[in-house]
C-alpha positions, -999 to +999 in steps of 0.1 A: +375+090+124+358+056+124+380+025+127+382-002+101+369-036+110+404-051+110+418-025+134+420-033+171+393-018+192+392-008+228+369-029+250+347+002+256+344+008+218+333-028+213+305-025+239+294+009+225+291-007+191+272-037+205+249-013+224+241+006+192+233-025+174+211-038+202+193-005+205+185-006+168+173-042+170+150-033+199+137-003+182+127-024+152+111-050+174+091-023+193+080-008+160+068-041+148+050-048+180+032-014+180+022-015+143+012-052+147-013-046+175-042-036+151-053-046+117-034-037+086-051-006+072-049+009+038-036+044+043-044+074+022-019+085-005+014+098+007+013+081+042+046+077+060+058+044+073+032+030+097+050+037+130+060+072+120+025+078+106+009+067+139+032+091+157+026+121+135-011+118+127-031+138+152-065+124+141-076+159+130-098+145+102-087+172+077-078+146+051-112+129+057-130+162+050-107+171+020-115+139+000-140+148-027-151+112-031-156+106+007-132+076+004-112+083+035-127+067+067-118+068+104-105+036+120-129+021+146-120+013+182-111-023+171-080-008+154-063-004+187-036+023+186-047+032+151-082+042+163-095+073+145-067+073+120-076+077+083-078+046+061-096+034+030-119+004+022-117+002-016-145-023-020-168+004-007-150+035-021-116+034-036-090+062-039-096+081-072-060+095-072-071+131-076-045+151-096-038+175-068-042+149-039-061+173-017-059+150+013-021+155+014-024+193+009-046+194+040-023+174+062-005+200+084+010+172+105+030+158+075+017+124+082+008+125+045+035+138+022+036+146-016+047+113-033+080+112-051+095+079-063+127+070-081+124+039-103+152+014-108+160+030-142+164+064-126+130+077-137+115+101-111+078+100-106+058+125-086+022+130-077-006+103-082+016+080-103+041+078-075+015+068-049+023+034-033-006+027-008-003-010-013-004-037-039-034-053-056-036-091-054-057-114-076-076-143-060-078-169-088-104-190-070-128-160-072-118-145-105-141-154-134-112-158-158-103-190-140-124-221-143-136-240-112-157-270-105-187-247-105-181-225-135-163-222-168-137-195-173-149-164-192-132-133-204-132-103-182-110-072-180-130-049-159-101-044-135-078-034-163-104-010-177-109+007-144-072+010-135-058+045-138-027+030-154-040+001-175-014-023-189+012-007-167-001-016-132-024-044-143-028-063-176-044-094-191-019-121-199-020-141-231-041-173-228-021-204-219-017-231-246-050-248-251-069-220-234-090-192-248-091-168-218-062-148-203-060-138-167-054-104-149-018-099-137-007-072-113+026-054-120+036-047-084+062-021-092+036+001-109+006-006-087-005+024-067-028+004-044-057+028-052-082+000-052-102+010-083-098-025-096-112-039-062-142-015-064-150-025-100-145-062-098-178-079-107-171-111-088-188-115-054-170-118-031-144-096-049-116-114-067-091-086-060-078-072-027-052-045-019-025-056+005-015-024+024+021-013+021+044-022+050+079-006+049 
């Protein structure tokens, strides 16, 4: 039975505990070093934590071939240890959140797993709505709903219209006092990171980017 913190411990027990803590600390640092060697990539739906994903993914390309929208790409040599692993570039082709998520079904390595998410209120989500690939971020300096020295603000809600969960994952805020145009606002807790808003954004360069999930 484990000892309580206020109970005396033998010298050997103390160093065993210290060693366990140190091993955990080093494992975390090694994981951070490995996953930090390459660029942050937006993984397909259901991807495991990055280090475990890199370990389990055999670069078989089955998820790439299974995607009906040809949205899943293979990482180039510049990705370092992540070379040839699957990722998405939503400005080119986003994830359309297929109902059956065929990319996951084809992953025999279980580097991609069926999404299941429990919300703070106890609600359990499964499937596409439970996907958490990353989080969309708005760039106010590029979004047309904000004014700059070069342009006046104008109404736009293309990102909301293209979102699979409009007004849940992204919405337009009420105009501030004295303003007539509201701005897009991402609800991080509901954002799947699919990138449909990124793909649809009419601004050039795009005013929205997806920040890949990092657990």
